[in-house]
N, C-alpha and C positions, 0 to 999 in steps of 0.2 A: 713338622708341624707349628713351628713359630711362622712358616709361610701360608701355611695354610689358613691361622688364625688372624694373620693380617692382609689375605685374598679375602677373607669371608666381614671383615672390618669396615676395606673398601667397597666392596659390596650391599655394602650397608649402608654407607655413604651415600653411594651410590643412588641406592632407591629413595635414600631417606627425603635427598635432591629431589628426584625426579616425582616424588611424593609431594614435596612442596612446590613445587613448581605449577602441578595439576590443582593442587589446594588454590595460589598464586589466580590461576586461570576461570575456580569456580565463584572466588569471592569477586573476582571482578566480575563475573558475567553477573552475581547477585545485585553487587552495587550497582552496576551501569543500567539492568533493567528494574531496579527499582526508581532508578530516576524517570522513566519512562514510562506511560501508560500506554501499551497497544493497540493498535486499533485491527478490527476485524474484519474480512472482506470476502464477498462471496469468493464459490470454488472457480469460477472463471474469472474473476479479479472486475468482474462489470461495477460493480457498486460495493458501498461500506455497505459492513451489515451493523457494526458494534463500532462508535466514534474512541480514541485513543488521544493521546496527547497533539495538538498542534506543534507542528516546531517552523522556525523562521533561517530558511537558509542566509549563509554570509559569505558565501563565495559565487563566483560564477562558472559558468561551464561542466553543471551536472547533466548527463547525458541517460537520460532513461526512453525506455521503448513503449508504443501504446501496448496495454496489457492483453489485446487479441494476440499479439507475436506469441511464441509460446518459452522463449526463452528470453532473458533478461541481461544489456549488459551491467558490469564492477567499475567502478569510480573509485580510486585511489586517491586521498589526502598524502601529500608529502610537500616539504619545506614551503609550505603556505597556500598550496598553488594544487586544485583538481584535476586530475588525468586519466587517460583509459589506457589499461594495460593491451597493448596489440594481441600479442599472442594468447593473454587470458580471455579478453571476448573474441578472437577466434574460432578457439575451444568453443564457447558459449554459443555465440552464431551456427558454428557446425549443428553442433545440435541439435540447434533450436530448426533450421533448417529442413533437417530429416522428419521431424514434426510436422512440417508443414503443406499441406497438399498440393499436388502437380510438381508444377517448376519454380513453384517460390521459393523466395528465402527467405531471409530475416532482412537483407535488405530491402526487403519491398515492405517492408514494416513502418507504420510511422515513428517517427523521432524525434524528437525535443531536445536542446540544449537548454537547461532554468538557469537563470544568473541570480544573484543574490535576490534576496527580499520575499522571494518566492515563499511561499504557505507550504508544508510537508507533514504526511503521517508518516509512521514507521510500525509497518508490520511484524517485522520479527527482529532478534538484534542476536549474534549469535557470536561468541568467544573462540579464538580457535589458538592453536598456537603461536601463529605468524601474525593476528590482528582482530580486529574489531569490526566484524561486517553489521552494518544496518541495513537493513530490507525498508525500501520508502514507494512510498504510492502519494503520486500526485493528480488532481483533479482541476485540471486547467481551465480557464474561463471558457465558455464557448468549444471543447474539445472533449474528445474521448479521454479518460483515466491514463494514466502513466508509471512504469513503475520499474525499477531498477535496484543495484545494489552503491552501495560505498565505503569502501574500505580503510579503516587506520591500523596501516600495520606499525607490527613490534620493530623499535629499533635494533637490530642485531638481535632478533628473537628473543628479548627477553620479555616479562611480562612486566608492565610499566602496572607502579602504584596505582590504586584506583582515581584518586584526587587527580594526579598525571594524565591517567589518562579520560578522565570528565575533563580536564584544562583543555585537550588538547582535542576531543569532541566543540566543548565550546567555539571554536574556532570557524567551527561551519556549520555546528546546530545547535538553536538555543530553542528551550521550550517559548511558544509566543502567553505573552504576560497575560492576566486571565480581565486586565483592563481592556487591552487592547484586544482579546478573543469574545468579549461582551456581544458584541452583535455579530459573531460568524458563528456559521451552524457547520461549516464545512472547509476546508482551506479554497480559496481563488470561487467561492460564491458568486455566484450572478445575481442581477436583483431578482429577475424572476422566481428564487430559492428560496425567497423570503415565507415567514409562516404566515399564514390567515389565522387570525386570533377566533375563528368563528367559520364552521363549514357553510357553506355556500353551493346549492346546486350545479353541477355543467352544465349550462343549457344546451350545445352539441348535440349530445350525448341522451340513447334511451337506453334507459338503466332498468334491469339489470342489463350489463352488456361484457361479452368474455372476448380477450386477445390474443392472441400467437405472437411471440416472437417470430420475424420474419429468419432472421441466421439461425435460430433455435426452437423449431416448432414444438418442441417437447415444455419451451417454460411458457407458461399461461399466463395470464391478467386477466382477476375476475373482479369488476367495480358493479356492487348492491345499489339497489334502491336506496337502501338507510343510512349510505354514506360509509359504506365498510367495505374491507376489499381485502384478496386470496391471494396469495403470489406465489408461484412455483416457479422457482429459476434454480438450473443447476445441482437439481435433486433435492435442493430444501423448499419449506416452505414457510411464507411467511405472512402473518396480517397485521390490519391496522384498517384505519380511516382514511380516508382522504377528502380534500375539500377542493372547490372549484373558482376561478374565475377568469370571466374571458376563455380565450382559449387554451390557458392550463389546467394543469390538475395536478395536487400537489397528494404525494402517497407519503403517510404519519405512519412507519412501521414501527409495531411497537416492540416497544425495547430497544429499536436500533435509530437506525438515521432517516431525513428526510428526505425528499429525490422526487421531480419535478418532471413532469410529460405533458407535452406538447398534443394540441388537437389538431391533425390534418385530414379532416372530413372521417373516411372510419379508421384512420391510421393515429398509432401515438408515438411519438419521437423520444425518448429516456434522457435522460443527461449525458450519455456517454455516447449518443448517434444513435444506438439502434432503432428500429423502427417494430412497432409490433402492430398486427392486422387482425380487425375483427373477423372472427370465424361465425358470426352471427348471421 
């Protein structure tokens, strides 16, 4: 009976320890999550729906793939450096390649290595038994969006205190200060994406006008004569107002971000490089 009692006591300690570890991860998830406001993107990752915290990158060699790629790479931060796990990314690339059409593989996806001072968004934060994972999103100037993961692994599998974890994260990512972000509506904003204070008619267009995404014809954009628009993209509906200047159109999504399209004859090109063709 004494041995049984000792066994029960030992098991109780183990369960208590495991529960404590899980609690540590839960607390860490809550604390880290409270420090960063998440950004929401469209289902196909082509655009931002709701803007969150703008982050500044402080290390070089952050590998991201184009959001058109079905899988993204994972970066790891260790010993003051960003690196990519060959084995882990091989599995990710294999899974992504299986979802690509024809003989294409993830090797055909546009890839970029971002350097310090790049502005980023975070779309999700996970805390698992091995580390903290930031799901990042970038909109570089004159290019389509990119995405990928950045993992901060736990040393020897032990869950760090929240302050320690945030200190490690701050070596790579920090929240852009309000003063720095005052003139920035999104990371890596181009001059053509500045907001116009008052709507003005888009001279080259005959309104109302309807456009379909050349890559995804089910996605439609309707521009109305009263400077309102309706957008159906990725199975979701958006609306708002638009204004124009010269050959550019700025869409101001209601309760969402602002995006710019360029008019080229009967076609529009959005900020991610996709083409919208007139269906009238």
